N, C-alpha and C positions, 0 to 999 in steps of 0.2 A: 488400569481398567481390567475387569474380570473378563476372561474369554468365555465363549459359549461352552457350556459343559458337554462333555462326551463320556458316555458309559459304554463299556465293552462287555458283551455277553458271550458266553460259550454254551453251545447246545449241540445235541445230536440232530434235532429237527427244528427248523425255523418255519413256522406257518405264517404266511402273509395273507391276512384277510380273516376276520372273525365273524363272518356270516355263518349260516348254519352248517355248510360243508366244512369250513375251516374249524369251527367249534368242535365238530365230531372228529376231525382229523387230529386235532391237538389232544383231545381227551383220550382217544384210543391209543395214541402213541405214548402219552404220559402214563397211562395205566399199565403199560408194559415195561415201565422202568426207565424210559429214555428221558433226557432233559429236553424240554420243549420251550421255545420262545414263541409266543403268539402275538404278532404285531397287527394291530387293527387301527384304522384311521378314524374311527368314530368313538363317541363316549360310551356307547352301549354295544353289546354283542347282538348278533342275530341278523344283521344286514337287512334285507327286505322284510324279514319277519319281525324286526324290532319295532319299538314304539315310534321310531322315526319314519317308518314306512307302513307298517301294519298290514302287510300282505299275508293272507293265510297260507300255510304250508300245504301246497298241493303235492300229490304223488300218485302212485299206481292205483290207489283206491278211488280216485276221481270224486272226491267229496263223499266217499262211502257208497258210491253207486256200484262199485265192483267190490264185492265182499271178500274179506279175509286176505287181502293183499297189502294191507297197510305196512309201511316200513317199521321194522322193529329195531333191536339194538339200542344204540345210544339215543336216537331220536325218540323212540318209544319211552325210554326211561325219563327223558325230559318232559314229554307230554303227560305222562302219568303224574309226575311231580306237580306240573302246572295245574292239572285237574284238582289236585288236593289243595294247593296253595292259592289258587286264583279262580274261585267259583264265579266271580263277577266279570270275568273275561277282560280284565284290565291289562292293557299292553305294557304299562309301566311296571306292574307286578310281574308280568312275563319277563321283562328285562332283568328283574332281580333273580328270577329262577335261573336264567342263563348265566348271570354273573356269579351266582353261588356255585354252579357246576364247575366253573373255572377255579374259583377260590378253593374248592374242595380238593383240587389236584396239586399236591406239593411239588410235582415235577414240572409244572407250568409256570413260566414267568410271563406275566401279562403286561403288554404295552398298549394301553388304550390311547386314543388321540395321537397316534403315532403313524405317520404316513411314510411309506417306503419310497425313497427317491434315488437310490444309488445301489449298484451291485459291483463288487470287485471280482474279477474273473482271473482264472489261470487256465488259459486255453478254453476247453469246453466244460470247465468245472467252475461252479460258483463257490467262492471262498467266503464271502460275507455280503450282507446287505446292510444298508444304513437307512434309518428312519428319523424323521424330525417330529418330536413330540411338542405340540403347540402349547400345551398347558404348562410345561416346565421349561420351555426353551432349551431342550436337551437333545443332543444328537445321540441316537442309540445305534451302535454297531453290533451286529450279530454274526459271530463266526459259527458256522454249523457244517455238519457233514452232508445233510440232505435239506433241501429247501422245497417247500410246498407253496404253490401260488393258488390260493383260494379267494383271490381278491375280486373275482368277477370280471373286472376289466383287464386282467392279466398283466399287471404292472411289470412283472419280471421279464416279459417278452421283449420289450424295447430296451430294457436295461442289460439283458444278457445275450441278446442275439438269438434267442430261441425262436424256432420257426412257428409261425402262426398264420391264421387266415382271418379276414374280416370282410363280411359281406356274404353274398350267395354264390354258390358254385353253379356252373353251367349244368344243365340237365344231362349232357353227354358225359361229363367227367366221371360220375359215379353211377350213371344210369338211373337217376332219381326222377320219377314222373312228376313230382310236385315242384321240382326246381325250375327256375326260369330257363328259357332257351339259351340265353347268354349270361355269363357271369357278370356280377355287378357288385358295387360297394354298399348296397342297401341292406338294412338290418331290420329287426323288430325294434320297436321304440321303447320309450320309458313313460311312466305314468305318475301323476300326482293325484292322490285320493283326497277325500274330505270325510269328516264324520259330522253327524247332526244329532241333536237331542230334542226330545219332545217335552214341552212345558205345559202347564195348565192354563196358560193365557196366550193370546196372540203375540207373535214374535215378528214384527216387521223387519224387512231386510232392504237396505239401500246399498246397491253395488258400488264399490269404489270406482273412480273414473277409469282406472286401468283395466277393469274387467271387460271381457268380451260381451257382446250383446247378441242374444239369441231369442228372437220373439216368437219363432215358429218351432214346433216340435220337429218338423222335417229338416231343420238345420242341424239336428243332432243325430249321431249314429243310432240306428234301429228305430228312429222316429219316436212316436208317443209311447210305444211299449218298452223302450229302452231305459226310461227313467221313472218308472212307476214306483220303484223302491229306492229310497234315497238315504238310508242310514249310513252307508259306508262309501259313498261316492262311486265312481265308475272306472273300471279298468280301461275303457275306451277313451278316457281323457289321456291320450297317448300321442307323443311326437318323438321324432328322433331318427326314424328309419331312413329318412332322406338326407340326414345330416351325419356328421361324425358323432357317434353316440358316446364318445369320450370327451373330445375337445370342445364340443358345443353344449355340454351339459348345463352350464350356467345360463346361457341364453335360452335354452329349451325349458329350464325350470321356470324362468320368468313367464314364458308363454303358457306353460302348463297351468301355473297358478291363475293366470288371467282367464284361461278357459274354464278351470274348475269353478271359479267364482261366477263366471258368466253362466255356467250351467245351473248353479244354485239360484242365481238371479232369475233365470227362466222358470225354474220350478216354483219359486216364490211369487213371481210377479207377472208372468206371461203365459204359463202353461194352462190349458183349459181345465186341468185338474188341480189348480193351485190352491183351491179351498182346502184340500186334504192336507196341505203343508202349513196351514195357518199357524199352528202352535209349535212349529218346528224351527230350530235355529242352528246355525253352524256351531260346532263344538271344537273342531280341530281341522287344520288344513295342512297337507303334507308339503314340506319345503325341500325334502331330499328325494329326488325322483327315484322310483324303483325301476331298475333297468332289467331288460330281458336279454339283451345280446350286445356284444361288442367283439373283442378279440377272442379267438378260439385257438388253442394250441394244436400243433401237429404232433401226435404221438406215434407209437409203433403201429397203431391201428387207428383209422378214422372211422368212427361209427356213422353209418349211412341210413337212409330211408329203407333200403333193402334189408339191412341188418335188423332194424326195428320191426319191420313187417314180417320177417322170418323168425321172430321171437327171440332173437339174440342167443342162439344156442351155441355158445362158445365154450371151449374147454377151459378157458381162463376166466370164467364168469366170476365177478367179485361184487356185483351189485345189480340193481334192476330198476327198470322204469315201467311205466304203464299209462302215463298221461297221453292223451291223444297228441298227434303232431299238430299242435295249436299254432299255426303259422300266421302271425299278425301282419296285416298289410303295412308296408313301409310308410304310407302316408298317414297312418294312424287316424286321429280324429278327423282329418280332412278327407278321408277316403269317401265320405258321404258326397263330396262334390263331384267325384268321378263315378258314382254309382256302384262302388265296390264294397263288399262286406269288410268290417274291421278285422275279422279273422276268419280263417277256415279251419275247422276241426277235422283234419284228415285222420282216418281210422288208424289205430295202432292197437296191437294186442296188449293185454295186461295179465301177467307180467311179461316183459322181455328182458333178456340178460344184457349186461354191460361188461365188456372184457377188461381185464387188468391192463392190457396194452394201451388203453385210452387214457391212462393216468400218469404216464411218464413221457418226457420229451424225447423226440427222435434225435436231437442233436446236442442237447445239454445233459451231461451224464448224470447229474445229481439233482435234477429238477423234476418235481412231480406237480400234479394239479388235480383239482376236483371242483365240481360245480358247473356253472354255465360256461366256464372257459375250458372245459375238458375237450378232448380230441374228438370232435363230431363235426359233421357237415351242418350247414344251416338248417337243412330239412330235419335231420335227426335231433339237432339242438332245440327245435321247436317243441320237442317232447322232453328231452333230458334236462332242460334248463330249470325245471321246477325244483323247489327246495327239498322236498322229500326224497326225490331221486338223487339230488346232490349229496344228501346226508349219507346215503348208502355208499357213494364214492368216497366221501370224506372218511368214514370209518375204515374202509378198506385201505385207503392211503396211509392213515396213521399206523395201522397194523402192519402193513407191508414195510413201511419205513423202519419200524422197530425190529422186524425180522432182518432187514438188510443191515442195520447198525449192529445187531447182535453178532452177525457172522462176517462183518466187514465187507459187505457187498454193495453194489450199486443197485438202484431200483430195478433196472432191466434184468438183473440177475435173478430176481425173485420169480420171474416167469418160469424158470426151470424147477422151482419149488412151489408151484401154484397149488398143489394139493395141500401142502402144509398151511399156506395162507388161507385157503378156503375153509379148512377145518378150524383154524383159529377164529375166523370170523363167525362161523356157525356156533362155536362154543360161547361166543359173546352175543348170541341171539340175533345175528344177522341172518337174513333169509336169502339163500342162493337157489333160484329155480333150477330143479334138476339135480341138485347135489345133496346127498344125505350126510348126516353126521356119522362119523366113525367113532364108536365109543371105546374107552380104554378096556383092556383085557379084564381088569378088575371088575368092571361093570358087567361085561358080557358073561363072565363065568359065575357071577354071583347068583344066588337063588332069589328070585323076585316074587313077592307075594303082596296081597292087598286084603283089606278088611272085607271088601266086596268087589265084584266085577273082575274083568280081565285087565291086568295092568301092563301087558306087554307093549302097548303102544308107546309107553314112555321111553323105550329104547329102540323105537323103529327108525329113528334118524330123521324123521320129518316132524319138526317141532312147532307145528301150527296147523290149523284147519286148512285143507286143500279140497276144493269142491265140496262134496257132501260128507267127506271124511273128517271127523274132528281131530284125528291123530292124537288122542289123549285119553287119559283115565278119568272117568267121571266120579266126582266125590261130593259128599255133603259133610256138614259139621260132625266131627267124631270119627270120620274115616281116616285110615292111614294106609301108607304104602311103604314097603321096606325091602332092603337087600340084606341077606345074611350070607356069611362066608363059611366055607368048610373048615377053615381054621382062621385064627386072628390075623388081620391084615392091617398094614400101615395105610391109613387113609389121610390124605392131605386136605382135600376139599370135597364138599358135596355141592352140586349145582342142581337147581330146579328151575324149569321154565313153566310159568303159570299162565292162566287164562286171563288175558287183559281185553277181551271182547273185541277181537279184530273185525267183527261184523258190525261195529257201532262207530258213530262219528265223533271223533275226539278233536276235531279241528278247533283252533283258537281263531275266532273271526268275529268282527263286530256285526257281520251279517249272520245273526243268530237264527238258526232253523230249529224246528221243534225236535229234531232228532239229535242235536248236538249236546254232548254230555257236558255238565258243569261240575262234576264231582267224579271221583274214581269209579270205574265200571262196577256195577253191583255184583258181577260174577268174579271179580278179582279177589283172591284170598286176602283177608284183612289181618287175621291172626292165625298163626300156625306155630308148631314147634318142631324142632329136630331132636330126635332121641338117638342115643347110641347104646349098643350092647357091649358091656365090658365085664369079663369074668362071669358071664351068664346072667347079668343083671342089666335091665334097661333103665337108663337115666336120661334126664332132659339135658341136652347140650346147650340149647338156646331156644328162646321163645321170641317170636317177632310179632309185634302189634303195630297197628296203623301202617301196614305194609302198602307201598305204592309201586313196587317193582314187579315187572314180569319175569326178569331174570334175577334169581336169588342165588348168591354164592356164599357159602359159610365155611370158614376154616375149621378143620377138625384136628389134624396133626396128632393123631393118636393111633395106637394099636387097638383095633376093635373087631368084634365078631359080627356086628350088624349095625344098620343105620335106618332110621325111620323118619318119614315126613308125615305129620299129623295135622289135619285141618281143624281149626277151632271155629272160625267164622269167616264169612265173606263181607263185602261192603253192602250186602243187602239181598243177594239172590240165594235161593235155597241150595243150588248146586253150582259146582265149578269144575274145572278140569286141570289136570297136570299134564303138560305136553311133553316134558322131558325130565328125567331124573337120573343123575349119574354121579359116580364117585371117581376120583383119581388120586 
């Protein structure tokens, strides 16, 4: 009889969890040359953002209500590609965009449908983790130097003995005014959504026997006003805060589906406004609950409400948030019975910084983490838990892991080199509030000129609009910007950060608003060329068309006297901007 198959993998970094933070962590590490194994227990990447859950990616821009603070870097790259590939906002197409991003990285070994269940330790060091792949009945053992838990539920905490918290801290522990008087085990809950579609004829709905019955609008959170829009279901179909949000998930899923169908039954058959839903029918029901909170690791710093409210001005800032402290009531859907709101949006500044010390374990030397299981109190996590914020942490994690592996260091050792980590992140188009890019000497000493206007903003070190300052050079088709050198110089790469409309709404959501883009931003350069000067002659090095990237990096690897960026067209707007332009 054949034994269960076992495959052993060797990696520098093993990322457990392929939601959005884990995806960004794996990609950022792989692009820096390290071997990455990405273990994910679902068939598609994206976690709550995938077609299995269909939650829109929230972040510091709060659905574009706060302008010019949208997360850039790898997340922006993915979003721009999705706008090009997915004009109809189909979540299955979105799955393929995420899938392709992983396929394009030769340094990533992808293990889908593989659930981590075991870790082998040597003291306080993780030596390997093991996952069970259901589709192949294969045990995958991953030996790695650094392990990153981006699983949301922090599976490596119980497997490794890493310190963690679950539940709410007492108000006195960190001096948090929105925390309860006494610590407890209550959390924010999980949600099951649904989607509906409009037809050109009446669509009757008969609820299955297991569905809940809600005859009055007042039985639902927010009363009649809370369900006037029904295309995407409701975040307040939420349970789990009074239960164990890990171990009770299957039971809670059953209850959530029965509530979701009961809400739709109310809209179709009992609501005073039911005539408006006559031609609408269910199109999809969520069976994998989208979680908000469970275990949270303890790192070298625990982010608190006070940190968030103080704008997170840390010397070791590596990411940022800006979502309000959106603290969901533990009773979720049933809070209507006690007269409490389903959530309270406590004020938070946007942006606020998140420190590197929140991304690595206090007691397991080679364990890192990003996303909703990062080192935060319950109060702070009510803001940091959203996926856009998690992606900033994930990209920082992957970059830090690569630096640590390069120099044979542990994650905590990178704190002493935080300036290098910050500069590497900024070069990869991450935004770090309060930190400017430091450009190479070659860029600083070069002569900068443009066909029109003042180009100096492209080496100011602030690579996006902030407040009323665009921090960029404005250009139209035919305009160019160039560096020339006093004598020929060896240039390895040229990098350009372009205008991707950080003041517009690029969210993928079935809840379509008039301001949501469904194609690349019209200000984004669509066609441009890079020219170089060799022996006194300008020639075209490369021409890019159908560009979807905000960060463009082109290999040069030549001795040249000058280099030029020339805009040929945008995706529709007359004018665009270049926010940064440098050579190294």
